[in-house]
C-alpha positions as CSV (number, residue, x, y, z in Angstrom):
1,M,-132.2,183.9,-27.9
2,V,-133.3,186.0,-25.0
3,R,-131.2,185.7,-21.8
4,E,-133.1,185.8,-18.6
5,R,-132.1,188.7,-16.4
6,W,-132.2,188.7,-12.6
7,E,-132.6,191.3,-9.9
8,Y,-131.1,190.6,-6.5
9,L,-132.1,191.7,-3.0
10,L,-130.2,191.5,0.3
11,E,-132.6,191.3,3.2
12,V,-131.8,191.0,6.9
13,V,-134.7,189.6,8.9
14,P,-135.1,189.0,12.7
15,E,-135.6,185.3,13.4
16,R,-139.2,185.8,14.6
17,R,-140.2,187.2,11.2
18,F,-138.2,184.9,8.9
19,K,-141.0,182.7,7.6
20,E,-143.5,185.5,7.4
21,Q,-141.1,187.8,5.5
22,L,-140.0,184.9,3.2
23,D,-143.7,184.2,2.4
24,E,-144.3,187.9,1.6
25,L,-141.3,188.2,-0.6
26,G,-142.1,184.9,-2.4
27,G,-145.6,186.3,-3.0
28,V,-144.1,189.1,-5.2
29,G,-141.7,186.9,-7.1
30,W,-138.6,186.8,-5.0
31,E,-136.8,183.4,-4.7
32,L,-134.4,182.6,-1.9
33,V,-130.8,182.0,-3.1
34,T,-129.1,181.7,0.2
35,A,-129.6,182.4,3.9
36,R,-127.1,182.7,6.8
37,W,-128.1,182.8,10.4
38,E,-126.2,185.4,12.6
39,E,-126.2,186.4,16.2
40,H,-126.9,190.1,16.6
41,H,-125.8,191.8,19.9
42,W,-127.6,194.9,20.9
43,G,-128.4,196.5,24.2
44,G,-126.9,193.6,26.2
45,Q,-129.1,191.1,24.4
46,T,-128.4,188.5,21.8
47,Q,-130.9,188.0,19.0
48,L,-130.8,185.8,15.9
49,Q,-131.3,187.3,12.5
50,V,-131.1,185.8,9.0
51,R,-129.2,187.5,6.2
52,C,-130.8,186.5,2.9
53,I,-130.0,186.9,-0.7
54,L,-133.0,186.7,-3.0
55,K,-133.5,186.9,-6.7
56,R,-136.3,187.4,-9.2
57,S,-136.6,187.5,-12.9
58,H,-137.3,190.9,-14.5
59,E,-137.9,192.6,-17.8
60,P,-135.3,195.2,-18.7
61,S,-138.0,197.9,-18.5
62,E,-138.8,196.9,-14.9
63,L,-135.2,197.4,-13.7
64,Y,-135.7,200.7,-11.9
65,G,-139.4,200.4,-10.9
66,A,-139.3,196.9,-9.5
67,R,-138.7,197.9,-5.8
68,S,-142.2,199.3,-5.6
69,A,-143.5,195.7,-5.6
70,T,-141.7,194.7,-2.4
71,P,-143.8,194.1,0.7
72,A,-144.7,197.0,3.0
73,G,-142.2,195.9,5.7
74,A,-139.3,195.7,3.3
75,P,-136.5,198.3,3.7
76,F,-136.8,199.6,0.2
């Protein structure tokens, strides 16, 4: 029996890009596990951001090369 293996990604996204970023990540196989809304204070302004944990299935041989498949705007 083969166990499914998961790769995890922590992503912090500004509120204005949340849906767009989630669609991009979903397009390359990432699935949202959880999301937490946060207030971010910077330069005297308050902005909302979303801290997300995502996962996707991977083959053992893909473990170290998988980040190359993340969207262009991703931090990795």
